[in-house]
GUMI-601884 format. One record per residue: x, y, z of N, C-alpha, C, O in turn. Coordinates in steps of 0.2 Angstrom, whole numbers, plus 5000, padded with zeros to 4 digits. Each point is the difference from the previous one (the first is absolute). Layout:
residues N
XYZXYZXYZXYZ
...
***
This chain:
residues 377
418746374365499950025007500649975004500149945000
500250105005500549975004499849965006499650035003
500649914998499949965005500150045007500550035000
499249955005500150035007500749985002500450045004
499849904994500749985003500650054996500550015004
499350014990500550044997500050075003500550035001
498949995001500050075004500449995006500450055003
499649895001500450005006500750004998500450035004
499849944991500750004998500250074999500650035002
499050014994500250074998500150045007500550045001
499049955003500050045007500649985004500350045003
499949904997500549975004500750034997500450025004
499749984990500650024996500150085002500550025002
498950014997500050075001500250025007500450045001
499349935004500150015007500749995001500450045004
499949904994500749985002500550064997500450025003
499550004990500450054997500050065004500550035001
498849995001500050065004500350005006500450055002
499549905002500449995007500750014999500450035003
499949934992500750004999500350074997500550035003
499150014993500250074998499950045006500550055001
499049955003499950045006500649995005500350055003
499949894998500549985005500750044997500350035004
499849954990500650034996500050085000500550035002
498949994997500050085000500150035006500350055001
499449925004500150025007500750005002500350055003
500049904996500849995001500350064997500550035003
499449984991500450054996499850075002500550045001
498949985001499850065002500350015007500250065002
499849895002500350015007500750014999500350055004
500149924992500750014999500250064997500550035001
499050004995500150064996499750065003499950054997
499949955010499550055003500350065000499650055000
501149965000500350075000500250024994500350064999
499549914995500150024993499550054998499550015003
500550014991499650054997499349974998499949945000
499650115000499349974998500049974993499649964999
500950064997500049974993500149925001499749964996
500850025008500249935001499449975003499849944998
499950095007499449975003499449984995499749955000
500250104996499549994995500149954994499649964999
501150044999500149954995500049935003499749954997
500550045010500049945003499249975001499949954999
499750105003499349995001499749984993499649955000
500550094995499749984994500249934997499649964997
501150035004500349944997499749945004499849954997
500050065010499749945004499449994997499849944999
499850114999499349994997500049974994499649954998
500950074997500049984994500349925000499749964996
500850035008500249935000499549965003499949944997
499750085007499449965003499549984994499949944999
499950114997499649994994500349954995499749964998
500950065001500449964995500149935002499949954996
500350045010500149935002499349965000500049944998
499550095004499449975001499749984993499849954999
500350104996499849984993500449954997499749954997
501050055004500449954997499949935003499949954996
500050055010499949935003499349984999500049944998
499550105002499449984998499949984993499749954998
500650084997500149984993500349944999499849964996
500750035007500449934999499549945003500049954997
499750075008499549945003499449994996499749955000
500050114997499349994998500050004992499649974997
500950064999499950014993500249934997500549975002
499250024993500149934996500550024995500549964998
499550104999500450024995500750035002499950055004
500649924994500750045002500150064997500350055003
499449964991500050064996499750065004500350055001
499149945002499650055004500450015006500050065003
500349895000500450015006500650054999500150045004
500249954990500650044999499850074998500350055002
499149964995499850074999499850045006500250055001
499549915004499950035006500650025004500050055003
500549914997500650015003500450064997500250045004
499849974989500350054997499650075002500350055001
499049954999499750065002500150025007500150065002
500049895003500150025007500750025000500250055004
500349924993500750035000500150074997500450045003
499249984992500050074998499750045004500250065000
499349925004499550055004500450015007499950065002
500549905000500450015006500550075000499950045004
500549964991500450064999499650064999500250055002
499349954994499650064999499750025007500050065002
499749905002499850025007500550025004499950055004
500749924996500650035004500250074998500250045004
499849974989500250074998499550055002500250065002
499149934998499650045003500150025007500050065002
500149895002500250015007500650045001500150045004
500449944992500750045000499850084998500350045004
499349974991499950074999499650045005500250055002
499349915001499750035006500450015006500050055003
500449904998500550015006500550064999500150045005
500149974989500550054999499650075001500350055003
499149954995499650065001499950025007500050065002
499849895002499950005007500650025003500050055005
500649924993500650025003500250084999500250035005
499749994989500150074998499650045005500250055003
499149944997499650045004500250005008500050055003
500249894999500249995007500650055001500150035006
500449974990500650045001499850074999500350045004
499249984992499850075000499750025007500150065002
499549905000499750015007500550015005500050045004
500549914996500550015005500450065000500250045004
500049984989500350074999499650065002500350045003
499049954996499650055002499950015008500050055003
500049895000500050005008500650035003499950035005
500749964991500650035003500050085000500450035003
499249994992500050084999499450035004499850064998
499849905006499450035003500150075004500550005004
499150054995500150065003500650044997500050065003
500349924992500650044997499850044994499549974997
500850085001499850044994500149954994499650014995
500849945005500149964994499549954999500149964995
499550035009499449954999499650024994499850064999
500149894997499650004994499449955001500149945001
499350094997499449965000500149944995500250024994
499749925008500149944996499450004995499450015002
500649964992499549984996499749945003500349965003
499050024995499749955003500349934998500149994994
500249975011500349934998499549964997499450014999
500949935000499649954996499449965004499649984996
500550025010499449975004499750055004500350055002
499149935001499650045004500350015007500050055003
500349894999500350005007500650055000500150045004
500449964990500550045000499850084999500350045002
499149964994499750074999499850035007500150065002
499649905002499850025007500650025004500050055004
500649914995500650025004500350064998500250045004
499849984989500250064997499650065002500350055002
499049944999499650055002500150025007500150065002
500049885003500250015007500650045000500150045005
500449944991500750045001499950074998500250045003
499449984992499850074998499750045006500250055001
499349915002499750045006500550015005500050055004
500449904998500550005005500550064999500250045004
500049964989500550064998499650065002500450055002
499049964996499750075001499950015007500250065002
499749895002500050025008500650025002500150045004
500549924994500650015003500350074997500350045004
499549984990500250074998499650055004500350065001
499149935000499650055004500350015007500050055003
500249895000500350005007500650035000500250045005
500249954990500650044999499950075000500450045003
499149994993499950075000499850035006500250055003
499449915001499850025007500650005004500050055004
500449904996500650005004500550064999500250035004
499849994989500450064998499750065003500450045003
499049964996499650065003500150015007500150055003
499849895001500050005007500750025002500150045005
500449934992500750025002500250074998500350045004
499449994991500150074998499750045006500350055002
499149945000499650035005500450005007500050055003
500349894998500349995006500750055000500150035005
500249974990500650054999499850075001500450045003
499049984993499850075001499850015007500250065002
499549905001499850015007500650015005500050045004
500549924995500650005004500350074999500350035005
499849994988500350064999499650065003500350045003
499149964995499650065003499950005007500150055003
499949895001499950005007500750035003500050035005
500649954992500650025002500150074999500250045005
499649994990500050074999499550045005500250055002
499249924998499550045005500249995007499850055004
500649904998500250005007500750045001500150035005
500349974990500650035001500050085001500350035004
499249994992499950085000499850025007500350045003
499149935000499850035007500649985005500150045004
500249904995500549985005500650055000500350025005
499950014989500550055000499850065003500450035004
499049994995499750065003500049995008500250055004
499549904998500049985007500650005004500150035005
500449944991500750005003500350075001500350015005
499650034990500350075000499650045006500450035003
499049964997499650045006500249975007500150045004
500049894996500249985006500750025002500150015006
500449994990500650025001500050085002500450025004
499250024993500050075002499750015007500350045003
499249924998499850005007500549985005500150025006
500249924993500549975004500650055001500350005006
499950034989500650045000499950075003500550045002
498949984999499850065002500050064995500050065001
500149914993500050064994499450035000499950064998
499549915003499450045000499850005007499949955004
500050114999499850005007499450055001499750005006
500150044989499450045001499449965001499949954996
499650065009499449965001499649994994499849944998
500150114997499649994994500349954996499649964997
501050045002500349964994500149935004499949954996
500250045010500049945003499349975000500049944998
499550095003499349985000499849984993499749944998
500650104997499849984992500449934999499749964996
500950045006500449934998499649955003500049944997
499850065010499749955003499349984996499949944999
499750114999499449984996500249974993499749954998
500850074999500349974994500249935001499949964996
500550035009500249935002499449955000500049954998
499550085006499349965001499749984993499849954999
500250104997499750004993500449944996499749964997
500950055003500449954996499949935003500049954996
500050045011499949945003499449974998499949944998
499550105002499449984998500049974993499749954998
500650094997500049984993500449945000499749954996
500850035007500449944999499649945003500049954998
499650075007499649955003499449984996499949944999
499950114997499549984995500249964994499749954998
501050065000500349964995500049935002499949954997
500450045009500149935003499349975001500049944999
499550095003499349985001499849974993499749954999
500450094996499849984993500349944998499749964997
501050045004500449934998499749945004499949954997
499950065009499749955004499349984997499949944999
499750104999499449994998500049974993499749954998
500850074998500149974993500249925001499849964996
500750035008500249935001499449965003500049944998
499650095006499449965003499549984994499749955000
500150104996499549994995500349964994499649974997
501150025002500249964995500149935002500149964996
499850025010499949935002499349995002499550034998
500449915004499349985002499750055005500249995006
499350054992499750055005499449975004499649974997
500550045009499549975005499450055001500150055003
499449944994499450044999499549985005499849955002
499950115002499449995004499450024997499850065000
499949894996499550024996499350005003499949975005
499750084993499350025003499650034995500350034995
499149965005499550024995499850075002499950025006
500250034989499850075001499850034994500149984994
499550075006499750044994500650044997500450035004
499749974990500650034997499950085001500550035001
498950004999499950075001500350015008500250065001
499749905003500350025007500750005000500350045004
500149924992500750014999500250074997500450035003
499249994992500150064997499950065005500450055000
499149955004499850055005500550005005500250065002
500149895001500550005005500750034997500350045004
499849944990500650034997500050074999500550045001
498949984996499950074999500050045006500350065001
499449925005500050035006500750015003500250055003
500249904996500750005002500450054996500550035003
499449984991500450044996499850074999500350044997
499049975005499750075000500450065003500150054997
500249945009500450055003500650024995500150065000
500249894998500650024995499750034994500450054997
499149935000499750044994499850075002500250044996
499549975009499850075002500650045001499950064998
500649925005500650045001500350024994500350064999
499649904995500250034994499550034995500250024995
499249985008499550034996499749954994499850034995
500249915006499849954996499449975002499949995006
499650004989499349985002500049924999500249984995
499649985010499949934999499249994999499650025004
500249944991499349994998499949935000500349964996
499350015008499849935000499349995000499649995005
500150014989499249994999499849935004500349954999
499150065004499749945003499849954994499850024995
500449925007499949944995499649945004499850015006
500149944990499749945003500549975005500650014999
499149955005500449975005500249934997499849955002
500850064994500349944997500449965005500550035002
499349914999500449965005500749974997500049974995
500550045009500649974998500349965007499950035005
500549924993500449975006500750015000500449984995
499850075009500750035000500350005007499650005005
501050014995500450035006499950075001500350044996
499349995008499850075000500650045001500150064998
500449925007500650045001500450004994500350064999
499849894997500550004995499650044994500450044996
499049955002499750034995499950085002500050044995
499949975011500050075002500750034999500050064997
500549915004500750024998500050024993500350054998
499549914998500050014993499750064998500250044996
499149975006499650064998500350065003500050054996
500349955010500350065003500650024996500150064999
500349894999500650014996499850034993500350054998
499249934999499850034994499750075001500250044996
499549975009499750075001500650055002499950054997
500549935007500650045002500450024994500250064999
499949894997500450014993499650054996500350054997
499049945003499650054996500050075002500050044997
499949965010500150075003500650044999500050064998
500549905002500750035000500150034993500350054999
499449914996500150024993499550044996500050034995
499449985009499550044998500150085002500150015006
499850034989500150075002499550035005499549975001
500750095002499550035004499350014996500050024994
499549975010499350014998499849954995499550014996
500949935003499849954996499549955004499950015005
499949944991499549955003500249934998500349984995
499649985011500249934999499349965001499750015005
500249954991499449965000500149925002500449974997
499250015008500149935002499449964999499550025003
500549934994499349964999500149935001500649974999
498950005002499949925000499449984996499550015001
500749954994499549984995500049934998500649975000
498850004999500049934998500349994992499950044996
500449905003500349994993500149924999500549975002
499050004995500149934998500249965006500549964999
499150035006500249965006500550035004500349965004
499950104995500650035004499850075002499450024998
501050015006499950065003500650044998500549985001
499450084996500550044998500050075004499550035000
501149975004500150065004500550054996500549974998
499350095001500350044995500250075004499650035004
501049994995500250075002500250034994500549994997
499250075001500150044994500250075003499750035004
500949994994500350075002500150044994499849994995
500550075007500250054995500750025000500250064999
500249885000500750015001500450024993500650025000
499049984995500350024993500249944997500250004994
499749945009500149944996500849975001500450045002
499649904996500749975000500349994993499649984996
501050035003500349984993499849934998500049965004
499850044990499749944997500549945001499949945001
500850084998500549955000500149975007500349955001
499450095004500149975007499449975003500049975005
499450034991499449975003500149925002499749985005
500749994991500049935001500549985006500149945002
500350115000500549995005499950035007500349995005
499150054996499950045006500049955006500150025006
499749924993499949955006500649965001500149965005
500450054991500749965001500350035006499950065003
500549895000500350025006500550064999500550004996
499450055008500450065000500150044994500450044999
499149954996500050044994499950075001499550015004
500850034993499950085001499950034994499850065000
500449914994500050044994500450065000500550005003
499350054993500450065000499850055006499749985004
500650084996499950045005499350025002499950025005
499749974990499350025001499549955002499450005000
500949945001499649945001499650015007500350035004
499149944996499650025006500149945005499750015006
500749954993500149945005500450025007500049975005
500450084994500450025006500250075000499950034995
500250005010500350075001500550005005500249955003
500250114998500550005004499849995007500449995005
498950024997499849995007499649945001499749995005
500449974990499649935000500549955002500650015001
499249924999500449955002500449974994500350044996
499849905003500449974995499749994994500349974995
499150065004499749984994499749934999499949974995
499950005011499849935000499250005001499849945000
499950115001499350005002499649974995499549965002
500650054992499649974995500149924999499649964998
501150035003500249934999499749965006499749944999
500250095007499749975006499349994998499749955002
499950104996499350004998499949944995499549975001
500950024994499949954996500049935003499649964999
500950035005500149945004499449985004499749955000
500050115004499449985004499449994996499649955002
500350084992499449994996500149934997499549975000
501150014997500049944998499949945005499849944998
500450075008499949955005499349995001499849955003
499750104996499349995000499749984994499450004998
501049974997499849984994499750054995499549994997
500750075004499850064996500650024996500549974999
499350094998500550034995500050085001499550025001
501050014998500150075001500350034993500549974998
499250084999500250034994500050085000499750035005
500650004990499950075000500050024993500349974995
499350085003500050034994499950085000499650025005
500650014990499950085000499350004998499749974996
500050085008499350014999499850085001500150025006
499750024989499850075002500650045002500549994997
499450055008500550045002500649965004500550035002
499449914999500549975004500149924998500049984995
500049985011500049934998499549965005499850035005
500149914993499449965004500349945002500249964996
499950035010500249935003499449965002499550035003
500549914995499549965001500249935004500549974998
499150015007500149945004499449964998499550015002
500649934995499549964998500049935005500649975000
498950025003499949955006499449954998499550034998
500649915004499449954999499450035004500150015006
499349994992499450015004499949945004500049944998
499950075008499849955005499449964998499550034998
500549905003499449974999499550015005500150025006
499349984992499450015004499949945005499550015004
***
């Protein structure tokens, strides 16, 4: 049995060696702080191994009676230190390689050349690699959105330039004819004046659409109030009914439950009227447009179903894009309409209400749906 005094010697020797190793290791790590992780690992492992080796050797020399046993311990310790250092060196090189791969991946974030990394050797580096992969995905998606927005902006500028240049050229020709006296008979002069007013109204509508689009694309100031969704439908139908009657189109709005929503009635009314006017414009004579308000999983769905003949499948995902017009048969604009911004404005207003607007071909036409949160009781 080892006497207590010998335990005290062992503890004192071990503590002294440990303090010396910690001090030396700290100095080395501090002086090598800008070097690779491999060097840091080797220094740390050597510090631990030297502490153990020194403690064992000093204790053996102080405690062992047999010099043979002391030499055996010394040989075992000396052989163990290089083995431990080798393991640390191998681990350090693995970590260095993984760190370099992470750095290379970080430099390619958001670029097509980015390659998903295999899981590194430690959980921490694996977390970093996973975070880099997620960041790359977000950057790639943001880049796609940026490209899409820039393309929409270019298309908008091109189409607006064309749509403004054409009426301006006609207005200029008519104004010059009136100014130079080339046209002097009262009927023609009156017709020119009416046409000038029509073209001015058309350009004013384009400018108004541009203003509304810029407004809804920023923080939209909403005057929210609680109202029954069916009341919104009735007001929109009443507003659009004269236009529908003039074209011979029937508007049908079945009575429904008084589903409460908290919305800006002016803005949502604009959305519904826009959808109704579009539906009326593209529904043939004697066609029917149905407007409904129905509950759906904690939401209210306002739907406008027309008989327009449908939208080309390739255009369904883009009808709400800024100034999208599709082919010549697209229903988003006509020669007597504005800049094709109505649906983009509608989407901005609906999303400002934490809702969503969608479209799908349904039966003889298409069905636009505005999904809004149901107001709390």
